[in-house]
C-alpha positions as CSV (number, residue, x, y, z in Angstrom):
1,M,-0.2,0.3,0.1
2,D,1.8,3.1,-1.2
3,L,-1.3,5.4,0.0
4,P,-4.4,5.4,1.9
5,H,-6.7,4.4,-0.5
6,I,-9.4,1.7,-0.9
7,P,-7.8,-1.7,-0.8
8,H,-7.3,-3.3,-4.6
9,P,-7.4,-7.0,-5.6
10,G,-4.8,-8.8,-3.6
11,E,-3.8,-6.0,-0.9
12,P,-4.7,-6.9,3.1
13,G,-8.3,-5.2,3.7
14,Y,-9.3,-6.0,-0.4
15,E,-11.8,-8.5,1.3
16,T,-13.6,-6.5,3.7
17,W,-15.5,-4.2,0.5
18,P,-17.1,-5.3,-2.5
19,P,-14.6,-6.6,-5.1
20,D,-14.8,-3.5,-6.9
21,A,-15.4,-0.9,-4.6
22,Y,-11.9,0.0,-5.4
23,L,-13.5,1.3,-8.5
24,R,-16.8,2.9,-7.5
25,I,-16.5,4.1,-3.8
26,G,-14.9,7.3,-2.5
27,G,-13.5,8.7,1.0
28,A,-11.4,6.7,3.5
29,N,-8.7,9.6,3.2
30,A,-6.2,11.0,5.2
31,W,-7.9,14.5,5.3
32,S,-7.6,15.7,9.1
33,G,-3.8,16.0,9.4
34,I,-1.1,13.6,9.9
35,S,2.0,13.3,12.6
36,V,5.3,11.8,12.0
37,D,8.1,9.9,13.7
38,H,11.4,10.9,12.5
39,E,13.3,8.7,14.5
40,R,11.5,5.2,13.7
41,G,10.3,6.5,9.9
42,L,6.7,6.2,10.6
43,V,3.7,8.2,9.3
44,F,0.3,8.1,11.2
45,L,-3.0,8.9,9.0
46,P,-5.9,8.6,10.4
47,T,-8.4,8.3,7.9
48,G,-12.3,9.7,6.9
49,S,-15.3,7.8,6.4
50,A,-16.1,6.1,2.8
51,A,-18.6,7.8,0.9
52,F,-21.5,8.3,1.0
53,D,-21.6,8.9,4.9
54,F,-25.0,7.6,6.0
55,W,-25.5,4.8,3.9
56,G,-23.4,2.0,3.0
57,G,-25.6,-0.5,1.2
58,N,-23.0,-0.4,-2.0
59,R,-20.0,-1.3,0.5
60,P,-21.1,-3.9,3.0
61,G,-17.9,-5.2,5.5
62,E,-16.0,-3.3,7.4
63,N,-14.8,-1.2,5.2
64,L,-10.8,-1.0,5.9
65,Y,-9.1,1.4,5.7
66,A,-11.7,3.9,6.3
67,N,-12.1,5.2,10.2
68,S,-8.8,4.0,11.2
69,L,-5.4,4.6,12.1
70,L,-2.9,4.1,9.7
71,V,0.7,3.6,10.1
72,L,3.1,3.5,7.1
73,D,7.1,3.2,6.5
74,A,7.9,6.7,5.5
75,A,11.0,5.6,3.3
76,T,8.5,2.8,1.5
77,G,4.7,3.8,1.9
78,K,4.4,0.1,3.3
79,R,1.6,-0.6,5.7
80,V,3.4,-0.9,9.2
81,W,-0.2,-1.8,11.3
82,H,-3.3,-0.4,11.6
83,Y,-6.4,0.3,13.6
84,Q,-10.4,0.7,12.6
85,L,-11.7,2.4,15.5
86,V,-15.5,2.6,13.5
87,H,-16.5,-0.6,11.5
88,H,-18.6,0.2,8.0
89,D,-19.0,3.9,9.1
90,L,-22.7,5.0,8.9
91,W,-22.4,8.6,11.4
92,D,-19.2,10.2,9.5
93,R,-17.5,9.4,12.3
94,D,-14.4,10.3,10.1
95,L,-11.1,10.7,12.5
96,P,-11.4,14.1,12.9
97,A,-7.7,15.6,14.1
98,A,-4.1,14.3,13.7
99,P,-2.9,11.4,16.4
100,V,-0.6,12.8,19.1
101,L,2.5,11.1,19.7
102,V,3.0,10.4,23.3
103,T,5.5,8.9,26.0
104,V,3.5,7.5,28.9
105,T,4.3,5.2,31.8
106,H,2.7,2.2,31.9
107,D,3.0,-1.0,34.0
108,G,5.9,0.8,35.4
109,R,8.0,1.4,32.2
110,R,7.7,4.3,29.7
111,I,6.7,3.5,26.4
112,D,6.5,5.4,23.2
113,A,2.6,5.7,22.1
114,V,0.2,7.3,19.9
115,A,-3.0,9.0,20.8
116,Q,-6.2,9.4,19.0
117,T,-9.0,11.7,19.9
118,T,-12.1,11.1,18.2
119,K,-15.6,12.7,17.2
120,S,-17.6,10.1,19.6
121,G,-15.3,11.7,22.7
122,H,-12.6,8.4,23.2
123,V,-8.8,8.5,23.4
124,F,-7.7,5.0,21.7
125,L,-3.8,4.9,23.1
126,F,-1.5,2.4,21.0
127,E,2.3,1.9,21.5
128,R,3.7,3.2,19.0
129,E,5.8,0.4,16.8
130,T,3.4,-2.7,17.0
131,G,-0.2,-1.3,17.3
132,R,-0.8,-2.9,20.8
133,P,-3.5,-1.5,22.5
134,L,-2.1,0.2,25.7
135,F,-5.6,-0.3,27.6
136,P,-8.3,-2.7,26.6
137,I,-10.7,-2.2,23.5
138,E,-14.0,-3.9,23.5
139,E,-16.1,-5.3,20.8
140,R,-19.6,-4.7,21.7
141,P,-22.9,-5.3,19.7
142,V,-24.7,-2.2,18.2
143,P,-28.1,-1.8,16.7
144,P,-28.7,-3.2,13.3
145,S,-30.5,-0.8,10.1
146,D,-33.6,-0.6,9.0
147,L,-32.9,1.3,5.8
148,K,-33.2,-0.4,2.4
149,G,-30.3,-2.6,1.3
150,E,-28.2,-1.6,4.5
151,S,-26.0,-4.2,6.8
152,A,-24.6,-2.5,9.6
153,W,-21.6,-3.9,11.6
154,P,-22.8,-6.0,14.4
155,T,-20.2,-4.7,16.5
156,Q,-17.8,-1.1,17.1
157,P,-15.0,-0.9,19.5
158,F,-14.9,0.7,22.6
159,P,-11.7,1.6,24.6
160,L,-12.4,0.8,28.4
161,K,-10.0,3.6,29.6
162,P,-9.5,6.4,29.7
163,P,-13.4,6.8,29.7
164,P,-15.3,8.7,27.4
165,F,-14.7,12.9,27.5
166,S,-18.1,13.5,26.2
167,R,-21.6,12.4,27.2
168,Q,-22.6,9.0,25.0
169,V,-26.2,9.3,25.3
170,F,-29.1,11.3,25.1
171,T,-31.8,10.1,27.2
172,E,-34.8,12.1,28.6
173,A,-32.7,12.5,32.1
174,E,-30.1,14.4,29.5
175,V,-32.7,16.7,28.5
176,T,-32.2,21.0,28.9
177,D,-33.4,22.2,32.0
178,I,-33.0,25.9,30.8
179,S,-36.8,26.9,31.3
180,P,-40.0,24.7,31.6
181,G,-40.8,25.6,28.3
182,S,-37.4,24.5,26.4
183,R,-37.7,21.2,28.5
184,A,-41.6,20.1,27.4
185,A,-40.5,20.8,23.4
186,V,-37.5,19.0,23.6
187,L,-39.3,16.3,25.3
188,E,-41.9,16.3,22.9
189,R,-39.4,16.1,20.0
190,L,-37.2,13.4,20.9
191,A,-40.5,11.2,22.0
192,K,-40.4,10.9,18.0
193,L,-36.8,10.3,17.6
194,R,-34.4,7.3,17.6
195,T,-32.0,7.8,21.0
196,G,-30.4,6.4,24.2
197,R,-27.8,4.0,22.9
198,P,-24.3,4.7,21.0
199,F,-24.1,3.8,17.4
200,I,-28.0,4.1,16.0
201,P,-27.9,3.7,12.5
202,P,-29.4,6.4,10.9
203,S,-33.4,6.3,9.7
204,V,-36.3,7.7,8.0
205,E,-37.6,8.6,11.6
206,G,-34.8,10.8,13.0
207,T,-31.6,9.6,14.8
208,V,-30.1,11.6,17.2
209,I,-26.5,11.7,16.7
210,F,-24.6,12.4,20.3
211,P,-21.9,13.7,20.3
212,G,-23.0,15.5,17.5
213,F,-21.2,15.3,13.4
214,D,-18.5,17.8,14.6
215,G,-17.5,15.4,18.0
216,G,-16.7,15.2,20.8
217,A,-13.2,16.0,19.8
218,E,-13.2,18.2,16.1
219,W,-9.9,19.2,14.3
220,G,-8.5,21.5,16.3
221,G,-6.6,18.7,17.8
222,A,-5.1,17.6,21.7
223,A,-2.3,18.7,23.6
224,F,0.2,16.5,25.6
225,D,2.6,17.1,28.7
226,E,5.1,14.4,28.9
227,R,6.3,15.7,32.7
228,T,2.4,14.6,33.7
229,G,1.2,12.4,31.1
230,L,-1.7,15.1,30.9
231,L,-3.6,15.3,26.8
232,Y,-5.7,17.9,26.9
233,V,-8.4,18.1,24.2
234,N,-11.5,20.5,24.0
235,A,-15.0,18.7,23.4
236,N,-18.5,19.8,22.1
237,E,-21.7,18.1,23.8
238,M,-24.0,18.7,21.3
239,P,-27.1,16.8,20.0
240,W,-27.6,16.7,16.0
241,I,-30.7,15.0,14.1
242,L,-29.9,12.3,11.4
243,T,-32.9,12.4,9.3
244,M,-33.0,10.3,6.0
245,V,-34.9,10.9,2.8
246,E,-35.1,8.0,0.0
247,I,-34.7,9.8,-3.2
248,D,-37.1,10.8,-5.6
249,R,-37.9,7.6,-7.7
250,T,-40.9,8.8,-9.6
251,K,-41.2,8.7,-13.5
252,E,-40.8,12.3,-14.7
253,T,-37.9,13.0,-17.1
254,G,-38.8,16.4,-17.3
255,T,-35.7,19.3,-16.9
256,V,-37.0,20.3,-13.3
257,A,-37.6,16.6,-12.2
258,R,-34.4,15.5,-13.1
259,G,-32.7,19.1,-11.6
260,R,-34.5,17.8,-8.2
261,R,-32.5,14.7,-8.4
262,T,-29.3,15.9,-9.1
263,Y,-30.0,18.4,-6.2
264,Q,-31.0,15.7,-3.7
265,L,-27.7,13.7,-4.5
266,N,-25.3,16.3,-4.5
267,C,-26.5,19.6,-3.0
268,S,-29.3,18.7,-0.3
269,V,-26.6,17.3,2.2
270,C,-25.2,21.3,2.9
271,H,-28.3,23.4,1.7
272,G,-31.2,21.0,2.9
273,I,-33.8,19.0,1.1
274,N,-36.0,22.4,1.5
275,R,-33.3,24.0,0.0
276,A,-33.2,26.4,2.9
277,G,-29.2,25.9,4.1
278,D,-27.7,26.1,7.6
279,P,-26.3,29.9,8.7
280,A,-24.3,28.2,11.6
281,R,-22.3,26.0,9.5
282,T,-22.1,28.6,6.8
283,Y,-24.5,26.9,4.3
284,P,-26.2,29.9,2.9
285,S,-30.2,29.1,1.7
286,L,-30.8,28.4,-2.0
287,I,-34.3,30.0,-1.4
288,G,-35.0,33.0,-3.7
289,I,-31.4,32.6,-5.8
290,E,-33.0,33.6,-9.0
291,K,-33.6,36.9,-7.3
292,R,-30.0,37.4,-6.3
293,L,-27.7,35.9,-8.9
294,P,-28.5,35.5,-12.5
295,R,-28.1,32.0,-14.1
296,A,-24.6,32.1,-16.0
297,E,-23.3,32.9,-12.6
298,V,-24.8,30.0,-10.8
299,D,-23.6,27.7,-13.2
300,R,-20.1,29.1,-12.6
301,I,-20.3,28.4,-9.0
302,I,-21.3,25.0,-9.6
303,H,-18.6,24.1,-12.2
304,A,-16.0,26.0,-10.4
305,G,-16.9,26.3,-6.5
306,K,-16.7,29.4,-3.9
307,G,-15.4,30.1,-1.3
308,V,-15.9,26.8,1.0
309,M,-18.4,25.1,-1.6
310,P,-16.5,22.9,-3.7
311,A,-16.5,22.5,-7.6
312,F,-19.1,20.0,-9.2
313,P,-16.4,19.4,-12.5
314,S,-18.4,15.8,-12.8
315,L,-21.7,17.1,-13.6
316,T,-22.2,17.9,-17.1
317,G,-23.4,20.8,-18.9
318,E,-27.0,19.3,-18.9
319,E,-27.0,18.5,-15.8
320,R,-26.1,21.6,-14.5
321,R,-28.8,23.1,-16.3
322,E,-31.6,20.7,-15.1
323,L,-30.3,21.7,-11.9
324,I,-30.1,25.6,-12.3
325,A,-34.2,25.1,-13.8
326,Y,-34.8,23.5,-10.2
327,L,-33.1,26.1,-8.2
328,F,-34.8,28.8,-10.2
329,N,-38.5,27.1,-9.8
330,D,-38.6,26.7,-13.3
331,R,-42.1,25.2,-15.1
332,P,-41.8,21.8,-16.8
333,R,-42.5,22.4,-20.3
334,E,-45.7,20.8,-21.4
335,T,-43.8,19.0,-24.0
336,E,-42.0,17.4,-21.3
337,G,-43.6,14.1,-20.3
338,T,-42.6,10.9,-18.4
339,S,-40.9,7.3,-19.0
340,D,-41.1,4.1,-18.1
341,E,-37.8,3.8,-16.8
342,P,-37.5,5.2,-13.3
343,P,-34.1,6.5,-11.9
344,D,-31.8,4.1,-10.5
345,P,-29.5,5.7,-8.3
346,E,-26.9,3.4,-6.7
347,V,-27.8,5.3,-3.2
348,P,-31.0,5.7,-2.4
349,Y,-31.1,7.9,0.1
350,T,-30.1,11.7,1.0
351,H,-30.8,13.8,4.2
352,T,-32.3,16.9,5.7
353,G,-28.6,17.9,6.7
354,Y,-26.8,18.6,9.4
355,N,-29.1,19.6,12.1
356,R,-28.3,20.6,15.8
357,F,-31.2,19.9,17.6
358,L,-31.8,23.0,19.3
359,D,-35.0,23.9,22.3
360,P,-37.2,27.0,20.6
361,E,-35.2,29.6,21.9
362,G,-32.0,28.3,19.6
363,F,-30.1,27.0,22.9
364,P,-28.5,23.0,22.6
365,A,-31.6,20.5,23.6
366,V,-29.1,18.6,26.2
367,K,-28.5,20.2,29.6
368,P,-25.1,21.9,30.1
369,P,-22.4,21.9,29.5
370,W,-22.4,22.3,26.1
371,G,-18.6,22.4,25.7
372,T,-15.6,21.1,27.8
373,L,-12.1,21.4,27.8
374,N,-10.5,17.9,29.8
375,A,-7.4,17.0,30.9
376,I,-7.1,13.2,30.5
377,D,-4.3,10.9,32.6
378,L,-3.1,8.9,30.2
379,N,-0.7,7.2,32.5
380,R,-3.3,5.5,34.3
381,G,-6.4,5.8,31.9
382,E,-8.1,8.8,34.1
383,I,-9.9,12.1,33.5
384,A,-7.7,14.0,35.8
385,W,-10.4,17.1,35.2
386,Q,-13.2,18.9,33.1
387,V,-14.2,22.1,33.3
388,P,-17.0,24.1,31.3
389,L,-15.3,25.8,27.9
390,G,-17.1,29.0,27.1
391,E,-20.2,30.9,28.5
392,D,-23.5,31.9,26.6
393,P,-23.6,35.7,27.8
394,V,-27.2,35.7,27.0
395,L,-28.2,33.0,29.7
396,A,-24.8,34.4,31.9
397,A,-27.3,38.0,32.3
398,R,-30.1,35.5,33.4
399,G,-28.0,34.0,35.6
400,R,-27.2,30.8,34.5
401,R,-23.5,30.7,34.4
402,H,-20.8,28.0,33.2
403,T,-22.7,26.7,30.1
404,G,-19.8,26.0,28.2
405,T,-20.3,26.4,24.4
406,E,-19.8,24.8,21.1
407,N,-16.4,24.9,20.4
408,Y,-13.9,25.0,17.6
409,G,-10.1,25.3,17.5
410,G,-7.4,23.4,19.9
411,P,-5.3,24.1,22.7
412,I,-1.9,24.9,23.6
413,I,0.5,24.2,26.4
414,T,3.3,26.2,27.6
415,A,6.6,25.0,30.1
416,G,5.3,27.7,32.6
417,G,2.0,25.6,33.2
418,V,-0.7,27.3,31.1
419,L,-3.1,26.1,28.7
420,F,-4.0,28.7,25.7
421,I,-7.7,28.7,23.9
422,G,-10.0,29.9,21.4
423,A,-12.6,28.1,20.1
424,T,-15.4,29.1,22.0
425,R,-18.4,30.9,20.6
426,D,-18.4,33.6,22.7
427,E,-15.5,35.0,20.8
428,K,-13.0,35.2,24.1
429,F,-9.5,33.4,24.1
430,R,-8.5,32.3,27.9
431,A,-5.4,30.8,29.5
432,F,-6.2,28.1,31.8
433,D,-3.7,26.7,34.5
434,M,-2.6,22.9,33.4
435,K,-3.5,21.6,36.6
436,T,-6.7,22.8,37.9
437,G,-8.2,24.0,34.8
438,R,-9.0,27.2,36.5
439,V,-9.4,30.3,34.5
440,L,-6.1,32.5,34.7
441,W,-7.3,34.9,32.7
442,E,-9.4,36.0,29.5
443,T,-10.1,38.7,27.0
444,D,-12.1,39.3,24.2
445,L,-11.0,38.6,20.1
446,P,-12.7,41.3,17.5
447,A,-14.0,37.5,16.0
448,G,-14.2,34.0,16.9
449,G,-10.7,32.5,17.5
450,Y,-11.7,29.1,15.8
451,A,-8.3,27.9,15.2
452,T,-5.4,26.4,17.0
453,P,-2.9,29.4,18.6
454,A,0.2,29.1,18.2
455,T,3.3,30.3,20.2
456,Y,7.3,31.8,19.6
457,S,9.6,34.2,21.0
458,V,11.5,36.8,19.6
459,N,14.4,38.2,21.8
460,G,13.8,36.3,24.5
461,R,10.3,37.3,24.6
462,Q,7.1,34.5,24.1
463,Y,4.1,35.6,22.5
464,V,0.9,33.5,21.9
465,V,-1.2,34.2,18.2
466,I,-4.2,33.0,17.0
467,A,-6.2,33.9,13.8
468,A,-9.7,35.5,14.8
469,G,-11.7,34.4,11.9
470,G,-14.9,34.0,12.9
471,G,-17.6,33.1,11.0
472,K,-18.6,29.9,12.4
473,M,-21.9,29.2,14.8
474,G,-23.7,32.0,13.4
475,T,-20.6,34.8,14.5
476,K,-19.2,37.5,13.1
477,S,-16.2,36.6,10.8
478,G,-12.9,38.6,10.7
479,D,-9.6,38.9,9.4
480,A,-7.2,39.1,12.0
481,Y,-4.5,37.6,14.0
482,V,-3.9,38.7,17.6
483,A,-0.5,38.4,19.8
484,F,-0.4,38.5,23.3
485,A,2.7,38.3,25.5
486,L,3.7,39.3,29.2
487,P,4.3,43.1,29.7
488,E,8.0,43.9,29.8
C-alpha cells in the first residue's frame, strides 16, 4: 500500500469491501492531518469515512482502511499496522484530528505511544511501533439498520480506558433544563426520534447523533504534557438530528424533475432538503436565489466552486442546466412527459442536512455544559479534570453561568503550566491552569478564534497568537491575527 486508499485486489483489507469497491467508492482519505515519528520513520494517518457517509448498502463489510489509524513506513509507504476505530461507518465518524505522539508510563515502564481522539469522545492509545492497545478495547454489539439495502456492522470498538470525555447517550435525563418550556418542547420532539444508545443507525424517523457530527473531539486537535502524562482536549456536547430521505424515484424525466434529483444527490446534504441552508455552518439558503444571482453565475459556481463550496466538475453542462432550472423554480414544459424507466441511483437515500437539536430559543437541547476542556491522564487512563469551556452571554445575564459553548479549534500548552485556547462561541481567548483547569485570564477577540493558537519567541520574549476568523456558529466573520505577550 503506497497511499491510503480502498484496497485493490491482492492487498490486505480487500476482502472487507465488495470486489469492485476500489473502482467506485470514494472517501477513506487522510484529510485531518498526519503525524510523523522521525526517529522510527513512521507516518501516522487518521482516515475518514467511506462515501456515502450515512448509507453503505453499496459497500457491505468492515471497509478497511476507512475510519482507521493507519501507520506507514515513511521510506516505502508500506503498511506497518492499522486499527479501525469505526467499522462500516454510517455516522460520519471520520477521525477528526492528527494523532498525538506521546510517551507514557504504563505497567511501570516508559512507552512511546500514539493517542487518537475521536468524534465520539474517546481516546484510543496504542504502542507506537506495534499498534498494541495499552488499555483494553472491547467489541460491543450495536443496533442493526432498517434502511433499504443496508447491513450495519454488528459490533463497534469501545476503549475501556480512558473513560469517554463527552456524554455518550441522549435520553430524557439529559434533556435541557434551561426553562420548563424548552424542556417540554425538546421532550415532545425527542419522543419521535431514535435515541438512547451509541451507534444507532440513521433512519427516516430521525436519529439523534450524540456527541454530534463535529464531536466530541474535532479538528483542533489535542496537546500533551510528557511531564505529567496529561492529554488536553476540548470537546463539544451537542446533539444533532440525522433524518434520511429516500431519493425521488418518480418516473418524471422533465428538466425540473431531473434537476431535483441532481440536487438531492449533490446539494441537499449542505443546503438542506428544502433548500433552506444552515447559516450556523455557513451553508446559505438557496430559496430565492433567482432574485440574487443570474443563471450564468450560478452555473459558474456549481462548476468551479466558490469559498467553502466545492466544485462539481463531474456534473455535465446539461445536468447543471437541469439543476439551475430546479433552483430557479422553472415550470416544467408541457412537452416534457414521463418515462417507463425510473431513475436507479446507486445510493437510494439522501438526508435533510446537518441539523443541530435545539430548543425553541435556539439553545442546545441537552443540559449544559455544551462545551468542555478536559485533562486526561494517559498514564492511569483517567480523566484528571473537566471544566466548562466558554459561556453563553444571554444565559449568563439571566444568572445561568458555566454553560460552556460549542467550540472549534484546539489548545496549546507551555512549559510554564499555562494552556491557551480560543475556540468558543463567545469569541474569547483564555488561559487555563494546566494542573487544575482554573481560568487564569481571558479577553475578547475581534471575532471568534476558531483555530489552534501558536506560540513563538522574539528576542527572548514569548508570544501567543491566534487567528480570529470567526464566521462559524452564526458569529461574525473577521480577518485578524491577534498576538499577546506578558508586559515587558
